[in-house]
C-alpha positions in Angstrom: 56.3 81.6 88.3 56.5 84.5 85.9 56.9 87.1 88.6 59.7 85.1 90.2 61.6 85.1 86.9 61.0 88.8 86.4 62.2 89.6 89.9 65.4 87.5 89.3 66.1 89.1 85.9 65.5 92.6 87.4 67.9 91.8 90.3 70.5 90.3 88.0 70.3 93.4 85.7 70.7 95.8 88.5 73.7 93.8 89.8 75.3 93.7 86.4 74.8 97.5 85.9 76.3 98.2 89.3 79.3 96.0 88.5 79.9 97.8 85.2 79.5 101.2 86.8 82.1 100.3 89.5 84.6 99.0 86.9 84.2 102.2 84.9 84.7 104.3 88.1 87.9 102.4 89.0 89.2 102.7 85.4 88.6 106.5 85.5 90.1 106.9 89.0 93.4 105.3 88.1 94.5 106.3 84.6 97.8 105.0 83.3 100.8 107.2 83.9 102.2 109.3 81.1 105.1 108.0 79.0 107.3 110.7 80.6 106.5 109.6 84.1 107.1 105.9 83.1 110.5 106.8 81.6 111.4 108.8 84.8 110.4 105.9 87.0 112.5 103.5 84.9 115.5 105.7 85.4 115.1 105.2 89.1 116.5 101.7 88.6 120.0 103.3 88.4 119.6 104.2 92.1 117.9 101.0 93.2 118.0 98.0 90.8 115.8 96.0 93.1 112.6 98.1 92.4 109.6 95.9 91.6 107.3 96.7 88.6 104.6 97.7 91.1 107.0 100.1 92.8 107.9 101.6 89.4 104.2 102.0 88.6 103.7 103.8 91.9 106.6 106.1 91.3 105.3 107.0 87.8 101.8 107.6 89.1 103.0 109.8 91.9 105.2 111.8 89.5 102.3 112.3 87.2 100.1 113.5 90.1 102.9 115.9 91.2 103.4 117.3 87.7 99.7 118.1 87.4 99.9 120.4 90.4 102.1 123.0 88.6 99.5 124.5 86.3 97.1 124.9 89.3 99.8 126.7 91.4 100.8 129.0 88.6 97.3 129.8 87.4 96.9 133.5 86.8 100.6 134.2 86.8 102.1 135.7 83.6 105.7 136.1 82.6 105.3 139.9 82.6 104.2 140.1 86.2 106.5 142.0 88.4 108.7 140.3 91.0 107.3 139.9 94.5 108.5 142.5 96.9 111.6 141.7 99.0 110.9 141.0 102.6 113.0 142.7 105.2 113.4 141.9 108.9 113.7 145.0 111.1 116.3 145.1 113.8 
């Protein structure tokens, strides 16, 4: 009977650990939007007063994701860099 109890406790421990790990992964994967993104989303009600709280959350989340792209795009560019050359089309 002792080995059955050990097997059960081992299985229960593994299941609990897996559940906690999944919850932590979900929490890390979906961080709360920044206050600026939330404020921006709330201002969208001027255009559509019927927006639901979930839609406002989705707007704020997508804005946050979009704003995070900027530093990656401009990585390596400095204010002192020269302008890009003008492109001309030959006739």
